[in-house]
Phi, psi and omega in degrees: 000319180299314182297320175302317176298321184291320179297317187286328184290320173301324183285320178297321181294316178296325178290323180292324173291326180288320186291320184295314183294326181292321181294320184294320180295310180307313187290312180301314179302317188285322176297316184292318176301318185281344184279343174312309184275328181300314182277354183060043176281130181233178168063222182297324182297312178297323174295319181297317186290306184299322175289321177298321182295313178301308175309314180294320181285327173304305184298324170303308182300329181269352179233051179299334188257016189288166179282164181305316189288332168309307177304314179296319180293326180287321177293326183289323175300313177300309186294319175306312181287317198268321181314306180298330174293310180300320175303312176300315184289325174290328177293323180291324184295318177293320176297307179306311173302320180293319170304325171297305180300323178298317182297323186285325179287325178287334180275352186275128182248067185268000000 
């Protein structure tokens, strides 16, 4: 009976890990999709991210019973493709904000 309980406990832990990996993947995909407009990503970069997110979410819906490592692998693929694009967009956004602040400081005659 103790062995059986240990077996079920291990299965529960594996299922929790799998659900967590699936939710992290889904959360990342949706956040990435939403960031396209927030970061003003346009053109080919926007299409790359939108298509990658669609593909990822399609994979997710077709692989609800995948192993934890598969969810992690798919999320990492999405990150590898999209993180450089979103990082550049964030940098442009920060630089633009910095230029605005620099201009405001230089026009201030305090």
